[in-house]
C-alpha positions in Angstrom: -33.2 0.0 -23.8 -33.0 2.1 -20.6 -29.8 2.2 -18.5 -31.0 4.2 -15.5 -30.4 1.3 -13.2 -26.6 2.0 -13.4 -26.9 5.6 -12.3 -26.1 4.8 -8.7 -23.4 2.2 -9.3 -20.3 3.0 -7.2 -18.0 1.8 -9.9 -17.7 3.3 -13.4 -20.1 1.9 -16.1 -19.9 2.5 -19.8 -22.2 1.0 -22.4 -21.8 0.8 -26.2 -23.9 -0.4 -29.0 -22.9 -3.3 -31.3 -20.7 -1.0 -33.4 -18.7 0.1 -30.3 -20.3 3.6 -30.1 -20.8 4.9 -26.6 -24.4 5.4 -25.6 -24.2 5.6 -21.8 -21.8 6.4 -19.0 -22.7 6.8 -15.3 -21.7 9.5 -12.8 -19.0 7.3 -11.3 -17.3 7.1 -14.7 -17.3 10.9 -14.9 -15.9 11.2 -11.4 -13.0 8.8 -12.1 -12.0 9.9 -15.6 -13.2 13.5 -15.8 -15.0 12.9 -19.0 -18.6 14.1 -19.2 -21.4 12.6 -21.3 -21.0 15.5 -23.8 -17.3 14.5 -24.2 -17.9 10.9 -25.1 -21.4 10.2 -26.3 -21.3 8.9 -29.9 -17.6 8.1 -29.7 -15.6 4.9 -29.6 -14.0 3.8 -26.3 -10.6 3.8 -28.0 -10.4 7.5 -27.3 -9.8 6.5 -23.6 -6.8 4.3 -24.4 -3.3 5.4 -23.2 -1.8 3.5 -26.1 0.0 1.0 -23.8 -2.3 -2.0 -24.1 -1.0 -4.6 -26.7 -3.3 -5.1 -29.7 -3.6 -8.9 -29.0 -5.4 -8.0 -25.8 -8.1 -6.0 -27.7 -8.4 -8.9 -30.2 -9.0 -11.4 -27.4 -11.5 -8.9 -25.8 -13.6 -8.6 -28.9 -13.5 -12.2 -29.9 -14.8 -13.1 -26.4 -17.7 -10.6 -26.2 -18.8 -11.0 -29.8 -19.2 -14.7 -29.2 -21.4 -14.0 -26.1 -18.8 -14.4 -23.4 -17.6 -12.2 -20.6 -14.1 -10.7 -20.9 -12.0 -9.8 -17.8 -8.6 -8.3 -17.8 -6.5 -5.2 -17.3 -6.4 -2.1 -19.6 -4.2 1.0 -19.5 -6.4 4.0 -20.1 -6.0 7.8 -19.7 -8.3 10.2 -17.9 -9.3 13.6 -19.3 -6.5 15.4 -17.5 -3.9 13.1 -19.1 -3.3 10.8 -16.1 -2.6 7.2 -17.2 -4.2 4.6 -15.0 -4.5 0.8 -14.9 -8.0 -0.7 -14.6 -9.2 -4.1 -13.8 -12.2 -4.4 -16.1 -15.0 -6.8 -17.1 -16.9 -6.4 -20.4 -20.1 -8.4 -21.1 -22.7 -8.5 -23.8 -26.3 -7.3 -23.1 -29.1 -9.2 -24.8 -32.7 -8.5 -25.6 -35.7 -10.7 -24.8 -34.9 -13.0 -27.8 -31.3 -13.5 -26.7 -29.8 -11.2 -29.3 -26.8 -9.1 -28.4 -27.7 -5.4 -28.6 -25.1 -3.7 -26.4 -21.9 -4.2 -24.4 -21.4 -3.1 -20.8 -18.1 -2.4 -19.2 -17.3 -1.8 -15.5 -13.9 -1.5 -13.8 -11.8 -0.5 -10.8 -8.7 1.7 -10.8 -5.9 -0.6 -9.6 -2.9 1.7 -10.3 -2.0 2.2 -6.6 -2.4 -1.6 -5.9 0.0 -2.3 -8.8 2.5 0.2 -7.5 2.5 -1.6 -4.1 2.9 -5.0 -5.8 5.7 -3.8 -8.0 7.5 -2.3 -4.9 7.2 -5.7 -3.1 8.6 -7.5 -6.1 11.5 -5.0 -6.2 12.1 -5.8 -2.5 12.2 -9.5 -3.2 14.7 -9.1 -6.0 16.9 -7.0 -3.8 16.8 -9.6 -1.1 17.7 -12.3 -3.6 20.9 -10.4 -4.5 22.2 -9.6 -1.1 21.3 -10.6 2.4 19.3 -7.7 3.9 17.5 -9.7 6.5 18.0 -9.9 10.3 18.7 -13.6 11.0 16.9 -13.7 14.4 13.6 -11.8 13.7 13.3 -12.1 9.9 12.9 -8.3 9.6 15.1 -6.2 7.4 18.5 -5.4 8.9 20.2 -2.0 8.9 21.6 -2.5 5.4 18.2 -3.7 4.1 16.5 -0.7 5.6 18.8 1.8 4.0 18.7 0.1 0.6 14.9 0.0 0.6 14.5 3.5 1.9 16.4 5.0 -1.0 13.7 3.8 -3.3 10.8 4.8 -1.0 12.2 8.3 -0.6 12.3 8.7 -4.4 8.7 7.4 -4.5 7.5 9.8 -1.9 9.0 12.7 -3.9 7.2 11.6 -7.0 3.9 11.2 -5.2 4.4 14.2 -2.9 3.7 12.1 0.2 5.4 12.2 3.5 7.0 9.3 5.4 7.0 8.8 9.2 10.1 7.3 10.7 9.5 5.6 14.1 12.7 4.7 16.1 11.9 2.1 18.8 14.0 0.8 21.6 12.8 -2.1 23.7 12.8 -1.3 27.4 14.2 -3.8 29.9 15.8 -6.2 27.4 19.0 -6.3 29.4 17.0 -7.2 32.6 15.3 -10.0 30.7 18.6 -11.3 29.5 20.2 -11.0 33.0 17.3 -12.5 34.9 15.9 -15.2 32.5 18.8 -15.8 30.0 19.6 -14.8 26.5 17.1 -17.3 25.0 14.3 -15.4 26.7 15.7 -12.2 25.4 15.8 -13.6 21.9 12.1 -14.7 22.3 11.2 -11.2 23.4 12.9 -9.7 20.3 11.1 -12.2 18.0 7.8 -11.4 19.7 8.4 -7.6 19.3 9.1 -8.2 15.6 5.9 -10.1 15.1 3.9 -7.3 16.9 5.5 -4.7 14.6 4.6 -6.7 11.5 1.1 -7.1 12.9 0.8 -3.3 13.4 2.1 -2.1 10.1 1.3 -2.8 6.4 3.3 -4.9 4.0 4.1 -1.7 2.1 5.8 -0.2 5.3 9.4 -1.0 6.0 10.1 -2.7 9.4 13.7 -3.3 10.4 15.8 -4.3 13.3 18.9 -2.1 13.4 20.6 -4.3 16.0 20.4 -5.1 19.7 17.1 -3.9 21.0 16.6 -1.1 18.4 14.0 -1.2 15.7 12.9 1.3 13.0 9.8 1.6 10.9 9.1 3.7 7.8 5.3 4.2 7.7 4.6 5.1 4.1 1.6 7.4 3.1 1.1 7.8 6.8 -0.6 11.2 6.6 -3.8 9.3 5.8 -3.8 8.0 9.4 -1.7 10.4 11.4 1.2 9.7 13.7 -1.0 9.6 16.9 -3.2 6.8 15.4 -0.2 4.8 14.3 1.4 5.0 17.8 -1.9 4.3 19.5 -2.4 1.1 17.5 1.2 0.0 18.2 0.9 0.5 21.9 -2.5 -1.3 21.9 -0.9 -4.3 20.2 1.9 -4.5 22.8 -0.5 -4.1 25.7 -2.7 -6.9 24.3 0.3 -9.1 24.1 1.4 -8.3 27.6 -2.1 -8.9 29.0 -2.1 -12.3 27.5 1.2 -13.1 29.3 0.5 -11.3 32.6 1.6 -14.4 34.5 4.8 -14.9 32.5 8.2 -13.2 32.5 9.4 -10.8 29.8 6.7 -8.3 29.3 7.3 -6.0 26.3 7.6 -2.2 26.4 9.3 0.3 24.2 10.5 3.9 24.0 9.8 5.8 20.8 11.1 8.7 18.8 9.5 9.8 15.6 10.2 12.2 12.7 8.6 13.2 9.4 10.4 13.0 6.0 9.1 15.9 3.9 9.1 14.9 0.2 10.2 18.5 -0.8 13.4 18.4 1.3 16.8 16.8 0.7 17.1 13.8 2.9 20.1 12.6 4.9 18.7 9.4 6.2 21.5 8.8 8.6 21.1 12.2 10.2 17.3 11.7 10.4 17.8 8.4 12.2 20.2 10.0 14.7 17.6 12.7 15.4 14.9 10.0 15.9 17.3 8.1 18.2 17.8 11.2 20.3 14.1 11.7 20.6 13.7 8.1 21.6 16.3 8.4 24.4 14.6 11.5 25.6 11.4 9.6 26.1 13.3 6.7 27.8 15.0 9.2 30.2 11.6 10.8 31.0 10.1 7.4 31.8 13.0 6.5 34.1 12.7 9.8 36.0 8.9 9.1 36.4 7.9 12.3 34.7 
């Protein structure tokens, strides 16, 4: 049986015979795991195991495929460099022209990062259940919630050696909206601003209202996009909202200060927020002076 059709597959593919001996792996497999054909040909896939998957999972796997079925699930394996990763995998029998099982094929995706995000979101929900960390008006995190969640995210950024961008935003003209149209209009403006922030940023980012007209965002893993792209997307969403309400009162604008949290440095979050606040007011002052 030839397996050349799997050479160009973008996801890892591994094929064993009926005894579980590896007979084929494609280039995507080597790229993900670091194992070459020479490393694994003639061996059993158990050499890939990180030793963290319960035995009953493997029993269910083999019971399924030996009976001709397709097994789908999650396995904890280890790459050649020792990195443990979680994979979402399917394993299916391969049959000859007479319908007899001759081989088994496995293909998977690395879902480690996705699981970390999901675990982080679950941790956030558990925290919220223990103590109120939510701003009542907007539904965003409040100041206490922001500080509580950032403690975990700073630790995570250190382990993953990834920076965090802090954006400190102040709504322009909220006082004028309150004075001219009433506090209900001001509240609606704050709620609209919160929705635009949630639209702009990912669920893994932390978006909070510190109080009054001040918001803060912690954009995690943001070096992938860059600060300029993040700010451009944010301004575009506010401009789109304002364009849709050109004939209505209470257009939304904001002043912004930003700083980076370096994972290698000791972090005083309160001092960093004060610095971002000063940068924000510098922009607000510049806008008022027309420069």
